C-alpha positions as CSV (number, residue, x, y, z in Angstrom):
1,M,-20.4,-7.8,-5.8
2,K,-23.6,-8.3,-4.1
3,N,-24.9,-6.3,-1.1
4,P,-24.6,-7.6,2.6
5,S,-27.6,-7.0,4.7
6,L,-29.0,-3.9,6.5
7,L,-27.5,-5.4,9.7
8,L,-24.8,-6.8,8.4
9,L,-23.2,-3.6,7.1
10,W,-22.4,-2.7,10.8
11,L,-21.9,-6.1,11.5
12,A,-18.9,-6.9,8.7
13,L,-16.4,-5.6,7.1
14,V,-17.0,-7.7,3.5
15,A,-14.7,-5.3,1.6
16,P,-13.2,-3.0,2.9
17,L,-14.8,0.2,3.3
18,A,-15.0,3.5,0.6
19,A,-14.2,6.2,2.1
20,A,-14.9,9.9,0.8
21,G,-13.9,13.7,2.2
22,C,-15.5,15.0,5.3
23,A,-17.6,18.0,4.7
24,G,-18.4,20.6,7.3
25,G,-20.8,21.4,9.6
26,G,-20.3,24.9,9.3
27,A,-18.7,27.5,10.6
28,G,-18.8,29.2,14.1
29,A,-19.9,25.5,15.6
30,P,-19.9,25.5,19.4
31,A,-16.9,24.9,20.8
32,R,-18.6,22.0,23.2
33,V,-18.8,19.7,20.4
34,A,-15.5,19.3,19.6
35,G,-13.5,17.0,20.9
36,R,-13.2,12.8,21.7
37,W,-16.3,10.9,22.4
38,E,-16.2,7.5,23.8
39,G,-19.2,4.8,24.2
40,A,-21.1,2.1,22.1
41,V,-23.9,1.3,20.2
42,E,-25.9,-1.4,21.9
43,F,-27.9,-4.0,20.5
44,R,-29.9,-7.0,22.3
45,G,-27.3,-6.8,25.6
46,A,-24.2,-6.5,23.6
47,R,-22.1,-3.2,23.0
48,L,-19.7,-2.5,20.4
49,P,-17.6,0.1,21.3
50,L,-17.0,3.5,19.4
51,A,-14.6,6.8,19.4
52,V,-15.4,9.4,17.6
53,N,-13.1,12.4,17.5
54,V,-14.8,15.9,16.3
55,V,-12.8,18.6,15.5
56,E,-13.3,22.6,14.6
57,G,-11.7,24.1,12.2
58,E,-11.6,27.0,9.1
59,G,-14.2,24.7,7.0
60,G,-16.1,23.7,9.7
61,L,-16.4,20.5,11.4
62,R,-14.5,17.3,10.5
63,A,-14.3,14.0,12.4
64,D,-13.3,10.1,12.4
65,I,-14.8,7.2,13.9
66,S,-12.8,4.3,15.8
67,S,-14.0,0.7,16.4
68,P,-11.5,-2.3,16.6
69,D,-14.6,-4.8,16.7
70,M,-15.5,-3.3,13.0
71,F,-11.1,-2.6,11.8
72,W,-12.0,1.1,11.9
73,H,-8.8,3.2,12.9
74,E,-9.7,7.0,12.8
75,L,-11.7,6.5,9.8
76,P,-12.9,10.2,8.5
77,L,-16.8,10.6,8.2
78,R,-18.4,11.6,5.4
79,E,-20.8,14.4,6.5
80,V,-20.6,16.4,10.0
81,T,-23.8,18.7,10.5
82,H,-24.7,20.5,14.0
83,R,-27.7,22.0,14.7
84,P,-27.5,22.3,18.0
85,P,-28.6,20.5,20.4
86,R,-28.4,17.7,17.4
87,L,-25.5,16.5,15.9
88,R,-25.3,13.9,12.7
89,L,-22.6,12.4,11.7
90,E,-22.3,9.9,8.8
91,V,-19.9,7.2,8.1
92,P,-18.8,5.6,4.7
93,V,-19.8,2.2,4.9
94,S,-21.4,1.0,1.6
95,P,-23.7,0.3,-0.3
96,L,-25.7,2.4,2.4
97,P,-24.5,5.2,4.8
98,L,-24.2,4.6,8.2
99,V,-26.2,7.6,10.2
100,L,-25.2,9.0,13.8
101,D,-28.3,11.4,14.6
102,G,-28.3,12.0,18.3
103,T,-28.5,15.2,20.2
104,V,-25.5,16.5,22.8
105,K,-26.2,17.7,26.3
106,G,-23.6,18.4,28.7
107,D,-21.1,15.6,28.1
108,T,-23.6,13.2,26.7
109,Y,-23.8,12.6,22.5
110,A,-27.2,10.2,22.2
111,G,-29.2,8.8,20.1
112,R,-29.6,6.4,17.3
113,S,-27.3,4.4,14.7
114,R,-29.3,3.8,11.6
115,E,-28.2,2.1,8.2
116,G,-31.3,2.0,6.0
117,E,-34.3,1.2,7.7
118,L,-32.5,-0.6,10.7
119,E,-32.1,1.4,13.9
120,I,-30.0,0.7,17.2
121,P,-29.3,3.2,20.2
122,F,-26.2,4.5,20.9
123,T,-24.2,6.6,24.1
124,L,-20.7,8.1,23.3
125,K,-19.6,10.4,26.5
126,R,-17.0,13.7,26.2
127,A,-13.8,11.9,26.9
128,A,-9.9,12.8,26.9
129,P,-7.5,12.9,24.3
130,A,-6.2,9.5,23.5
131,P,-2.9,9.5,24.1
132,A,-0.3,10.3,20.9
133,P,0.5,7.2,19.0
134,P,4.4,5.9,19.6
135,Y,4.8,6.7,15.8
136,G,4.6,9.9,13.5
137,R,3.2,10.3,10.3
138,E,4.4,11.5,7.2
139,E,2.0,12.1,4.0
140,V,4.1,10.6,0.5
141,R,3.7,10.6,-3.0
142,F,5.1,8.0,-5.1
143,G,4.7,5.8,-8.1
144,G,5.8,5.6,-12.0
145,G,4.7,5.1,-15.3
146,G,2.5,8.3,-15.4
147,V,1.0,7.2,-12.2
148,E,1.6,9.3,-9.3
149,L,0.1,7.4,-6.0
150,A,-0.4,9.3,-2.5
151,G,0.0,8.1,1.0
152,T,1.0,8.0,4.4
153,L,4.1,6.8,6.1
154,L,3.7,5.8,9.7
155,L,7.3,5.8,11.3
156,P,7.6,4.3,14.9
157,A,9.5,6.1,17.3
158,G,12.8,4.7,18.3
159,P,16.2,4.8,16.5
160,G,15.7,2.9,13.5
161,P,16.6,1.5,10.5
162,H,13.1,-0.2,10.7
163,P,11.0,-3.0,9.3
164,A,8.3,-2.4,6.9
165,V,5.1,-3.4,5.5
166,V,3.2,-2.1,2.3
167,F,-0.6,-2.3,2.9
168,L,-2.4,-3.5,-0.9
169,H,-5.9,-3.3,-1.7
170,G,-8.8,-5.4,-2.2
171,A,-10.6,-5.2,-5.5
172,G,-12.2,-1.9,-5.5
173,P,-12.4,1.9,-4.8
174,H,-9.8,1.7,-1.9
175,P,-8.3,5.0,-0.4
176,R,-5.5,4.4,2.1
177,H,-8.2,5.0,5.3
178,D,-9.3,1.3,4.8
179,Y,-6.2,0.0,6.1
180,F,-5.3,2.4,8.7
181,F,-6.5,0.1,11.3
182,Y,-3.5,-2.9,10.5
183,A,-1.2,0.3,9.7
184,D,-1.4,1.5,13.3
185,L,-1.2,-2.0,14.8
186,F,2.0,-2.9,13.3
187,A,3.4,1.0,13.8
188,R,2.8,0.3,17.4
189,R,4.7,-2.7,17.2
190,G,8.1,-0.9,16.1
191,V,7.0,-1.9,12.5
192,A,7.0,0.9,9.8
193,A,3.3,1.0,7.6
194,L,2.6,2.5,4.3
195,V,-0.6,3.0,3.3
196,Y,-2.0,4.6,0.0
197,D,-4.9,5.5,-2.5
198,K,-5.2,2.8,-4.7
199,R,-4.6,4.3,-8.0
200,G,-7.4,6.7,-9.5
201,V,-9.2,6.9,-5.8
202,G,-8.5,9.7,-3.6
203,D,-5.8,11.4,-4.4
204,S,-4.0,9.2,-6.3
205,T,-3.9,9.5,-10.3
206,G,-4.5,6.9,-12.8
207,D,-7.6,4.8,-14.0
208,A,-8.8,2.3,-11.3
209,R,-11.1,0.7,-13.6
210,A,-8.4,-0.2,-16.1
211,A,-6.0,-1.5,-13.9
212,G,-4.9,-5.3,-14.3
213,Q,-3.0,-7.3,-11.7
214,S,0.3,-6.4,-13.0
215,D,-0.3,-2.4,-13.0
216,L,-1.1,-3.0,-9.1
217,A,1.6,-4.9,-8.6
218,S,3.9,-2.0,-10.4
219,D,2.3,0.0,-7.7
220,A,3.4,-1.9,-5.3
221,L,6.8,-2.3,-6.0
222,A,6.9,1.3,-6.3
223,A,6.0,1.7,-2.9
224,V,8.5,-0.6,-1.9
225,R,11.3,1.9,-3.9
226,L,10.0,4.6,-1.9
227,L,10.5,2.8,1.7
228,A,13.7,1.5,0.2
229,S,14.9,5.0,-0.4
230,R,14.2,6.2,3.7
231,K,17.5,5.9,5.6
232,E,14.7,5.2,8.4
233,I,13.9,2.1,6.7
234,D,15.9,-1.1,6.7
235,A,15.4,-1.7,3.2
236,R,16.3,-5.8,3.7
237,R,13.0,-6.1,6.0
238,I,10.3,-4.5,3.6
239,G,7.2,-6.9,3.5
240,L,3.9,-6.9,1.6
241,W,0.3,-7.5,3.0
242,G,-2.8,-8.1,0.7
243,Q,-5.9,-8.7,1.5
244,S,-8.4,-10.5,-1.1
245,L,-7.6,-9.1,-4.6
246,G,-4.1,-7.9,-2.8
247,G,-3.4,-11.2,-1.9
248,M,-3.2,-12.0,-5.5
249,V,-0.6,-8.9,-6.6
250,A,1.3,-9.1,-3.7
251,P,2.8,-12.4,-4.8
252,L,3.3,-11.1,-8.1
253,A,5.1,-7.7,-7.4
254,A,7.3,-10.4,-4.7
255,A,8.3,-12.4,-7.9
256,R,9.2,-9.4,-10.2
257,S,11.1,-7.7,-6.9
258,A,14.8,-9.0,-7.5
259,G,14.7,-9.7,-3.6
260,A,13.4,-6.6,-3.1
261,V,10.1,-8.0,-0.7
262,A,11.6,-9.8,1.9
263,F,8.3,-11.4,3.3
264,L,4.6,-11.5,2.5
265,I,1.2,-11.2,4.4
266,L,-1.3,-13.0,2.3
267,V,-5.4,-12.6,4.3
268,S,-8.1,-14.6,2.2
269,P,-6.6,-15.0,-1.1
270,P,-7.9,-16.4,-3.9
271,G,-6.2,-19.7,-4.8
272,V,-8.2,-20.1,-7.8
273,T,-8.4,-17.2,-10.7
274,L,-10.6,-14.3,-10.1
275,G,-13.7,-16.3,-12.7
276,E,-13.5,-19.1,-10.7
277,A,-14.1,-17.2,-7.6
278,E,-16.4,-14.9,-9.2
279,A,-18.6,-18.3,-9.9
280,W,-17.9,-19.5,-6.3
281,D,-19.6,-16.3,-5.0
282,D,-22.9,-16.8,-7.0
283,E,-23.0,-20.5,-6.1
284,F,-22.4,-19.9,-2.4
285,D,-25.3,-17.3,-2.0
286,L,-27.5,-19.9,-4.0
287,R,-26.7,-22.7,-1.7
288,R,-27.3,-20.4,1.3
289,R,-30.9,-19.3,-0.2
290,G,-31.8,-22.5,-0.3
291,Y,-31.3,-23.1,-4.6
292,P,-31.8,-26.4,-6.2
293,E,-28.1,-27.8,-6.9
294,A,-30.0,-27.8,-10.6
295,V,-29.9,-23.9,-10.7
296,V,-26.3,-24.0,-9.2
297,E,-25.1,-25.7,-11.8
298,R,-26.9,-23.3,-14.5
299,S,-25.1,-20.2,-12.7
300,N,-21.5,-21.9,-12.6
301,Q,-21.9,-22.6,-16.2
302,L,-23.4,-19.1,-17.5
303,N,-20.6,-17.6,-15.4
304,A,-18.3,-19.7,-17.4
305,Q,-20.3,-19.0,-20.7
306,L,-19.8,-14.9,-19.7
307,N,-16.1,-15.4,-19.0
308,R,-15.4,-17.1,-22.5
309,Y,-17.4,-14.3,-23.9
310,Y,-14.8,-11.5,-22.3
311,R,-12.0,-13.3,-23.0
312,T,-12.9,-14.1,-27.0
313,G,-16.2,-11.8,-27.8
314,E,-17.8,-14.8,-29.1
315,G,-21.3,-15.8,-28.0
316,R,-22.8,-12.3,-26.7
317,E,-26.4,-12.9,-28.0
318,A,-26.1,-16.7,-26.3
319,V,-25.3,-14.9,-23.3
320,L,-27.7,-12.5,-22.8
321,E,-30.3,-14.9,-24.0
322,A,-29.4,-16.8,-20.7
323,L,-28.8,-14.1,-18.9
324,A,-32.6,-13.1,-19.6
325,R,-33.6,-16.7,-18.9
326,A,-32.2,-16.5,-15.5
327,R,-34.0,-13.3,-14.9
328,R,-37.1,-14.4,-15.5
329,E,-36.7,-16.9,-13.0
330,G,-35.3,-14.7,-10.7
331,W,-32.4,-16.6,-9.0
332,A,-29.6,-14.4,-11.4
333,A,-31.0,-11.0,-8.8
334,H,-29.2,-13.2,-5.8
335,T,-25.8,-13.6,-8.0
336,D,-23.2,-11.0,-9.1
337,L,-24.1,-11.9,-13.3
338,P,-24.6,-8.5,-15.0
339,E,-27.8,-6.8,-15.5
340,V,-26.4,-5.2,-18.5
341,V,-23.6,-7.1,-20.4
342,P,-20.8,-4.7,-21.5
343,H,-19.5,-5.5,-24.8
344,S,-15.7,-6.6,-23.2
345,R,-14.4,-7.1,-19.9
346,A,-12.4,-3.9,-20.7
347,D,-15.7,-2.3,-20.7
348,S,-16.8,-4.2,-17.2
349,A,-16.7,-2.1,-13.5
350,F,-13.0,-4.6,-13.1
351,G,-12.3,-4.0,-17.2
352,G,-8.3,-4.3,-16.6
353,L,-8.4,-7.1,-14.4
354,D,-7.3,-10.9,-15.6
355,F,-9.8,-13.3,-14.9
356,D,-7.7,-16.3,-16.3
357,L,-4.6,-15.5,-14.4
358,D,-3.7,-19.2,-12.4
359,P,-1.9,-17.3,-9.0
360,A,0.1,-21.0,-8.7
361,P,3.1,-20.7,-11.2
362,V,3.4,-17.2,-9.4
363,L,3.3,-18.4,-6.1
364,E,5.9,-21.3,-7.6
365,Q,8.3,-18.8,-7.7
366,L,8.3,-17.8,-4.3
367,K,11.4,-18.3,-1.9
368,V,10.6,-15.4,0.6
369,P,8.7,-16.4,4.0
370,V,4.9,-16.5,3.4
371,L,1.5,-16.2,6.1
372,V,-1.8,-17.2,4.4
373,I,-4.5,-16.2,6.6
374,F,-8.6,-17.5,5.4
375,G,-12.0,-17.7,7.2
376,E,-13.7,-21.0,7.7
377,R,-16.6,-19.1,6.7
378,D,-15.7,-17.2,3.6
379,D,-18.3,-16.2,1.1
380,R,-16.2,-14.8,-1.7
381,I,-13.7,-17.1,-2.4
382,P,-13.4,-20.6,-1.9
383,A,-11.3,-20.9,1.4
384,A,-10.7,-24.5,1.7
385,E,-10.0,-24.6,-2.0
386,S,-7.9,-22.0,-2.2
387,A,-5.7,-23.1,0.6
388,A,-4.8,-26.4,-0.5
389,R,-3.9,-24.5,-3.9
390,I,-2.1,-22.4,-2.2
391,E,0.2,-24.7,-0.1
392,E,0.5,-27.3,-3.2
393,A,2.1,-24.5,-5.1
394,L,4.4,-23.4,-2.5
395,R,5.3,-26.4,-1.6
396,R,5.8,-27.4,-5.2
397,G,8.4,-24.3,-5.9
398,G,10.4,-25.5,-2.9
399,N,9.6,-22.5,-0.7
400,P,11.5,-23.4,3.3
401,D,9.2,-20.7,4.6
402,Y,5.5,-20.7,4.8
403,A,2.5,-21.4,7.2
404,V,-1.4,-21.3,5.9
405,K,-3.6,-20.6,8.8
406,T,-7.5,-21.0,8.7
407,F,-9.7,-19.5,11.8
408,P,-12.6,-21.4,12.4
409,G,-16.0,-19.6,11.5
410,A,-14.6,-16.5,10.5
411,D,-15.6,-14.3,7.3
412,H,-13.8,-13.4,4.3
413,V,-12.2,-10.7,6.8
414,I,-11.6,-13.0,9.1
415,K,-14.2,-11.8,11.5
416,L,-16.9,-14.0,13.3
417,P,-20.1,-12.7,12.1
418,A,-22.8,-11.1,14.7
419,G,-25.2,-14.0,16.5
420,P,-25.0,-16.4,19.5
421,R,-21.8,-17.0,20.6
422,A,-21.4,-20.5,21.7
423,D,-18.3,-19.7,24.3
424,T,-20.4,-17.1,25.8
425,G,-23.6,-19.4,26.8
426,G,-25.7,-18.8,23.2
427,R,-25.4,-14.7,24.4
428,W,-25.7,-12.4,21.1
429,D,-23.1,-10.3,20.6
430,W,-21.2,-8.0,17.8
431,P,-18.8,-9.0,15.3
432,R,-15.6,-9.2,16.2
433,P,-11.5,-10.4,15.1
434,A,-11.3,-14.2,14.8
435,P,-9.6,-15.0,18.3
436,G,-5.7,-15.3,17.3
437,Y,-6.4,-13.5,14.1
438,L,-4.3,-10.3,15.1
439,D,-1.4,-11.8,17.3
440,T,-0.8,-14.8,14.9
441,M,-0.2,-12.2,12.3
442,L,1.7,-9.7,14.0
443,D,3.8,-12.1,15.7
444,W,4.4,-13.9,12.9
445,T,5.8,-10.8,11.1
446,L,7.8,-9.7,14.0
447,R,9.7,-13.1,14.1
448,Q,10.4,-12.3,10.3
449,V,11.7,-8.9,10.6
450,R,14.0,-10.3,13.7
451,A,15.0,-13.1,11.9
452,G,16.3,-10.5,8.9
453,R,18.6,-8.4,11.0
454,G,21.8,-7.8,10.9
């Protein structure tokens, strides 16, 4: 997938973050560094709120960062380095890490955040610890078929059994922390939430690259079985939440669940094949950069030619020649077309995925409630076409309870991008969740789980 611009690494999550283990900053660090720090990164008069928790343990310092506008909740930091009075924190965003590099003076931690060549000032102040959340956490392991998955279950306080939701991953190597923001929201509203490391990632076993949609659906069903086995969970009210690729996997799992999945929340799901989505993604970027329609058409033809080669193994030399020509002309650098062509789809970065799988026949099988959410300005998938195809498939299948919602101006993760805001008189602002997105999702879920009681 293409990398976002330097500023956009702060301003938008295109796919969910790639978290890594936390490194210590050395034993014996001064105790005054440990604790909670709250403040903001400031840019053009706008503030992006941040909260950092720094903990000192036997292995040194570790820390996490939260920012609701960035969909971060206790995201573990990759590196914590304290050389008094300087404190350096590295946030694991991709492709370049975000670094907070500053000086601790008394109860103030200030400096500059840096991502690549971009530097933005920040100031954090020491704060009281955050109140304990109204839920407990439990580390869990589950799986089947030779794969063991590691996750965290958030259990709401109070008497159960509770409804529950399992969070499914987008494409790429996602750890559980990428979805803690959403899990926290649901658990605070009384819905148990299970997040887990994708197979082959973090503490989960298996081969992430070789996993296809069917394999990932099997993992989702293993998560559902774990929840259904728990006395604290109401087995009749377990749903799946899937974003991007996860929005394609969730219906597969539900169709195979024999009624064990009670509802679905699909965020930016491709309503087209992955091959079509990949070609559209390139088409979107080429048009945005002002390339003529002749180049856009050649990009679409080359994507189709490449996918046909992956599927049949035929025409490799023609593909290599077409790619070489596209690179010489320069426009290929602004697409996801590969620089090195593997000998089969199985040898590619997403080798196990079926790029020809049409989601419509699976969607037609669904009879459980479905909420489908899109951003109008999605640059990863064709949102308008996907919304139309998904709604048509649900209607054709006779689904009695579905809703399709598109949020104006929002991107693939349902955020408004950075820039001037019409609703603030043109003032520049940081990205933020599209107004109404989170409430729409939570309110719809609560209506479903309340209707499912009894």
